[in-house]
C-alpha positions in Angstrom: 122.7 86.8 83.3 122.8 84.6 86.7 121.4 86.5 89.7 123.9 87.9 92.4 125.0 85.6 94.8 123.2 87.4 97.7 120.0 87.4 95.7 120.4 83.6 95.1 120.8 83.3 99.0 117.6 85.3 99.6 115.6 83.3 97.2 116.4 80.0 98.8 116.2 81.6 102.3 112.8 83.0 101.6 111.4 79.5 100.7 112.7 78.0 103.9 111.4 81.0 106.0 107.7 80.7 104.6 107.7 77.0 105.7 109.0 78.1 109.3 106.8 78.7 112.1 106.7 82.5 113.5 109.4 83.3 115.9 111.5 80.2 114.9 115.2 80.7 114.9 117.3 80.8 111.7 120.8 79.2 111.5 123.5 81.5 112.4 125.8 83.5 110.1 128.4 81.4 110.6 126.1 78.2 109.6 124.9 80.1 106.6 128.3 80.7 105.5 129.0 76.9 105.6 125.7 75.9 103.8 126.0 78.4 100.9 129.9 78.8 100.7 129.6 82.7 100.2 131.2 85.4 101.8 130.0 86.8 105.2 129.3 90.1 103.6 126.8 88.3 101.1 125.1 86.7 104.0 124.7 89.9 105.8 123.6 91.6 102.4 120.8 88.8 102.1 119.7 89.0 106.0 119.5 92.8 105.5 117.0 92.7 102.6 114.9 90.1 104.2 114.7 92.1 107.6 113.7 95.2 105.3 110.9 93.3 103.7 109.6 92.2 107.3 110.2 88.6 106.7 112.8 88.2 109.6 113.9 90.2 112.8 117.2 90.2 114.6 117.9 90.5 118.2 121.4 91.5 119.2 123.2 88.5 120.8 120.5 86.1 120.4 120.0 85.6 116.6 117.7 85.9 113.7 114.2 84.9 113.6 111.0 84.5 111.5 108.6 87.5 111.9 105.4 86.7 113.5 103.4 89.4 112.0 101.6 89.2 108.7 104.3 87.1 106.9 102.1 86.5 103.8 100.8 89.8 103.5 102.5 92.4 101.2 104.6 95.1 102.9 103.9 98.5 101.1 106.5 100.4 103.2 109.8 101.5 101.5 110.3 101.5 97.7 107.5 99.3 97.1 106.8 97.5 93.8 103.6 95.9 93.4 104.5 93.7 90.7 107.5 92.3 92.5 105.4 91.6 95.9 102.5 90.0 94.1 104.9 87.8 91.8 107.2 86.8 95.0 103.9 85.7 96.7 103.1 83.3 93.7 100.5 85.4 92.0 100.0 87.1 88.9 100.3 90.7 89.2 98.5 93.0 86.3 97.8 96.6 85.8 94.7 98.3 84.1 95.6 101.9 83.0 92.4 103.6 83.2 93.2 106.8 81.8 95.8 109.4 80.9 95.3 113.0 80.4 97.2 116.5 80.6 95.9 118.6 83.6 96.6 121.6 85.7 96.5 119.9 88.9 95.8 121.4 92.2 97.9 123.8 94.3 98.8 121.1 96.6 100.2 118.7 94.0 101.9 121.3 92.4 103.9 122.5 95.4 104.6 118.7 96.0 106.4 118.7 92.4 107.8 122.0 92.5 105.6 123.0 89.6 105.0 126.7 88.6 101.5 128.1 88.2 99.7 126.8 85.1 102.2 124.2 84.4 100.6 120.8 83.3 101.1 117.3 84.5 100.3 114.0 83.3 97.4 112.4 85.4 97.4 108.5 85.1 94.8 106.5 86.7 95.4 102.8 87.3 94.3 99.8 89.1 96.6 97.1 90.2 95.2 93.5 90.4 96.7 90.2 91.9 95.3 87.1 90.2 92.6 89.5 88.9 91.6 90.8 91.9 91.7 94.5 92.6 94.2 95.6 95.0 95.4 99.3 94.7 93.6 102.0 92.9 96.1 104.8 92.1 96.1 108.6 90.6 99.7 109.4 89.6 100.9 113.1 88.5 103.9 113.4 86.3 105.1 117.0 85.2 104.8 117.4 81.7 108.1 119.4 81.5 110.1 116.1 82.6 108.0 113.6 80.6 106.9 115.3 77.3 104.9 113.3 75.0 104.0 110.5 77.5 101.6 108.3 75.7 99.2 105.4 77.0 100.8 103.1 74.4 104.1 103.5 76.2 102.6 101.8 79.3 101.0 98.8 77.5 104.1 96.5 77.6 106.2 98.1 80.4 105.8 99.2 83.8 105.8 102.9 84.6 109.2 103.2 86.0 110.5 101.2 83.3 108.9 103.7 80.9 110.4 106.8 82.9 113.8 105.2 82.8 114.1 104.0 79.4 112.3 107.0 77.6 113.2 109.8 79.9 116.2 108.6 81.7 114.7 109.4 84.9 115.8 107.0 87.9 113.6 107.2 91.3 115.8 106.7 94.2 113.7 107.9 97.1 110.2 108.3 98.3 108.4 110.3 100.9 104.8 108.8 102.2 102.1 109.7 104.4 99.7 106.9 105.1 96.3 107.5 106.5 93.7 105.1 107.6 90.4 105.7 105.8 87.0 104.1 105.0 86.2 103.6 101.3 83.2 105.7 99.8 80.9 104.2 97.3 82.9 105.2 94.5 86.4 103.9 95.9 84.8 100.6 96.9 83.5 99.9 93.2 87.1 100.4 92.1 88.4 97.9 94.7 85.4 95.4 94.7 84.9 95.9 98.5 82.0 97.0 100.5 81.4 100.7 101.1 82.9 101.5 104.4 85.6 99.0 104.2 89.1 100.0 105.4 91.8 101.2 103.4 95.2 102.9 103.5 95.5 106.0 101.7 98.9 106.6 100.6 100.4 110.0 99.4 103.9 109.5 97.9 106.3 111.6 96.3 109.3 110.1 94.4 112.5 111.9 94.0 115.0 111.2 91.2 118.9 110.8 91.5 119.2 114.5 90.8 116.9 115.4 94.1 114.0 116.6 91.8 110.4 115.6 92.6 109.4 113.4 89.6 106.1 111.8 90.8 103.3 112.4 93.4 100.9 109.5 93.6 97.6 108.9 95.8 96.7 105.3 96.2 93.9 103.5 98.0 95.2 100.0 99.0 92.9 97.4 100.4 93.1 97.1 104.1 92.6 93.5 104.3 95.6 92.7 101.8 98.3 95.0 102.5 100.0 96.2 105.7 102.5 99.2 106.3 105.8 98.0 108.2 108.2 100.1 109.8 111.1 99.5 112.0 112.0 101.6 114.8 115.3 101.8 117.0 115.9 103.2 120.5 118.8 105.7 119.8 120.0 105.0 123.4 120.7 101.4 122.9 
């Protein structure tokens, strides 16, 4: 099926943006309407997504501009998809599923997942790579009661979220994250093929489904030289 119109506009605009200089001004909404022959709402949806991804920023009354910071580095804020971000950057995304086992997690993780004492969770350890270069090392906990009979074979040909949706009808709609700047220890640095003491972003992520039930808790280490964490903040008085 063809992509929705706003996604086609996004694809074309992104190609142009990546060739432009930082802080360069984009055409106005009116000019984009004429160029693409779509509705104003379609243009606004496209610009909104590009802004959320950090590729552009908008100043009220002045226009839309190319982001000046970390344009070519993946943004791990929001509902981040490693595969999509890496593919979008023209690289090949791969995942190494290192291990999958049933465990009784720590009290902290149980609380995050609303689990009762002695309930078990699947512990999935993965390494995410871009062009065969390690980028993210993660440990994910999934409650057994929500995902019975999860197998490593399920994850060999499909993404984790794809399996959770297809096999268990679980759809992730929201994530809460805490991000901490850390230095890699000896073991962690070996996972990410970095020097011991290198900078890293440690991300604690709890994902909620469409019924407001926690379905996943993941602890990730992302290479500090390959990722940024981007957010937008607004002055409520304006």
